[in-house]
PAROVEX-632956 format. One record per residue: x, z, y of N, C-alpha, C in turn; residue number from 1; residue in one letter. Coordinates in steps of 0.2 Angstrom, whole numbers. Layout:
<nodes>
{node {X, Z, Y}, {X, Z, Y}, {X, Z, Y}, NUM, 'A'},
...
</nodes>
This chain:
<nodes>
{node {4, 1, -7}, {0, 1, 0}, {5, 0, 6}, 1, 'M'},
{node {3, -4, 11}, {8, -4, 16}, {4, 1, 22}, 2, 'T'},
{node {7, 1, 27}, {5, 6, 32}, {0, 4, 36}, 3, 'A'},
{node {-1, -2, 37}, {-7, -6, 41}, {-12, -4, 35}, 4, 'Q'},
{node {-13, -6, 30}, {-19, -6, 25}, {-20, 1, 25}, 5, 'E'},
{node {-15, 6, 25}, {-17, 13, 24}, {-21, 15, 31}, 6, 'C'},
{node {-19, 12, 37}, {-22, 14, 44}, {-30, 11, 43}, 7, 'R'},
{node {-30, 6, 41}, {-37, -1, 41}, {-42, 5, 36}, 8, 'R'},
{node {-37, 7, 32}, {-44, 10, 26}, {-46, 17, 29}, 9, 'R'},
{node {-40, 21, 31}, {-42, 26, 36}, {-47, 26, 39}, 10, 'R'},
{node {-47, 22, 44}, {-50, 21, 49}, {-59, 20, 46}, 11, 'E'},
{node {-58, 14, 40}, {-64, 12, 39}, {-68, 18, 36}, 12, 'A'},
{node {-66, 23, 33}, {-69, 29, 31}, {-70, 34, 36}, 13, 'H'},
{node {-65, 33, 43}, {-69, 37, 48}, {-65, 44, 48}, 14, 'G'},
{node {-59, 42, 45}, {-55, 49, 44}, {-49, 49, 51}, 15, 'L'},
{node {-48, 56, 52}, {-41, 55, 56}, {-37, 58, 51}, 16, 'T'},
{node {-29, 56, 54}, {-24, 57, 52}, {-22, 64, 49}, 17, 'I'},
{node {-27, 68, 52}, {-25, 74, 47}, {-31, 76, 42}, 18, 'A'},
{node {-36, 73, 42}, {-41, 73, 37}, {-39, 70, 32}, 19, 'R'},
{node {-35, 63, 31}, {-32, 60, 25}, {-27, 64, 23}, 20, 'L'},
{node {-23, 67, 28}, {-15, 71, 23}, {-19, 75, 22}, 21, 'A'},
{node {-24, 81, 24}, {-26, 86, 19}, {-28, 83, 13}, 22, 'A'},
{node {-33, 78, 11}, {-34, 75, 5}, {-29, 73, 2}, 23, 'L'},
{node {-24, 70, 5}, {-19, 68, 0}, {-14, 73, -1}, 24, 'A'},
{node {-14, 80, 1}, {-9, 85, -1}, {-3, 84, 4}, 25, 'G'},
{node {-3, 81, 9}, {4, 80, 12}, {3, 83, 21}, 26, 'V'},
{node {7, 83, 24}, {7, 85, 30}, {3, 79, 36}, 27, 'S'},
{node {1, 83, 39}, {-1, 78, 45}, {5, 73, 47}, 28, 'E'},
{node {10, 76, 49}, {16, 73, 52}, {19, 67, 47}, 29, 'R'},
{node {19, 69, 40}, {20, 65, 34}, {17, 59, 34}, 30, 'T'},
{node {9, 59, 35}, {4, 54, 35}, {6, 49, 41}, 31, 'A'},
{node {7, 54, 47}, {8, 50, 54}, {14, 45, 53}, 32, 'L'},
{node {20, 49, 50}, {25, 44, 50}, {25, 39, 45}, 33, 'R'},
{node {20, 39, 41}, {20, 35, 36}, {17, 27, 38}, 34, 'F'},
{node {10, 31, 42}, {6, 24, 45}, {11, 21, 51}, 35, 'E'},
{node {15, 25, 55}, {17, 22, 60}, {26, 18, 58}, 36, 'T'},
{node {26, 20, 52}, {32, 17, 50}, {39, 21, 54}, 37, 'Q'},
{node {39, 27, 57}, {44, 30, 60}, {49, 31, 56}, 38, 'S'},
{node {48, 32, 50}, {53, 33, 46}, {52, 30, 37}, 39, 'V'},
{node {57, 30, 35}, {57, 27, 27}, {54, 32, 24}, 40, 'Q'},
{node {47, 30, 21}, {43, 35, 18}, {45, 37, 11}, 41, 'S'},
{node {44, 41, 8}, {46, 41, 0}, {39, 37, -3}, 42, 'R'},
{node {41, 35, -9}, {36, 33, -14}, {30, 37, -15}, 43, 'Y'},
{node {32, 44, -15}, {27, 48, -17}, {22, 50, -13}, 44, 'G'},
{node {25, 49, -7}, {20, 51, 0}, {16, 44, 0}, 45, 'T'},
{node {17, 37, -1}, {12, 32, -1}, {8, 32, -6}, 46, 'M'},
{node {10, 35, -12}, {5, 36, -18}, {0, 41, -17}, 47, 'L'},
{node {2, 46, -14}, {-3, 52, -12}, {-8, 50, -8}, 48, 'A'},
{node {-7, 46, -3}, {-11, 43, 2}, {-15, 39, -1}, 49, 'L'},
{node {-12, 34, -6}, {-16, 28, -7}, {-21, 30, -13}, 50, 'K'},
{node {-20, 37, -18}, {-25, 39, -21}, {-30, 44, -18}, 51, 'R'},
{node {-29, 46, -11}, {-34, 49, -8}, {-39, 44, -6}, 52, 'A'},
{node {-35, 38, -4}, {-41, 34, -2}, {-44, 30, -8}, 53, 'L'},
{node {-43, 29, -13}, {-46, 27, -17}, {-51, 32, -20}, 54, 'Q'},
{node {-50, 39, -21}, {-55, 42, -20}, {-61, 43, -16}, 55, 'G'},
{node {-60, 41, -10}, {-63, 40, -6}, {-68, 35, -7}, 56, 'L'},
{node {-65, 28, -10}, {-68, 22, -10}, {-73, 23, -16}, 57, 'D'},
{node {-71, 28, -21}, {-75, 28, -26}, {-81, 36, -26}, 58, 'A'},
{node {-81, 37, -20}, {-84, 42, -17}, {-84, 50, -19}, 59, 'G'},
{node {-77, 50, -21}, {-75, 58, -24}, {-72, 60, -17}, 60, 'V'},
{node {-72, 66, -16}, {-67, 69, -10}, {-70, 68, -2}, 61, 'G'},
{node {-78, 68, -3}, {-81, 67, 3}, {-84, 74, 6}, 62, 'L'},
{node {-81, 78, 4}, {-84, 85, 6}, {-80, 88, 12}, 63, 'A'},
{node {-82, 90, 16}, {-77, 92, 21}, {-72, 98, 20}, 64, 'A'},
</nodes>
């Protein structure tokens, strides 16, 4: 998943960076860095964000 795809999908779900980070189990700063490509992100970060978005796509994890 690219940074651009992450942002597009996050926005499509109406999520803030903070909410996506919480769902993915990463820090807000880490999620922001991934989306802005400000540093080379770890594969695990991308995978955690991707899984959180996939859960939302499937209707899982919608509780606040």
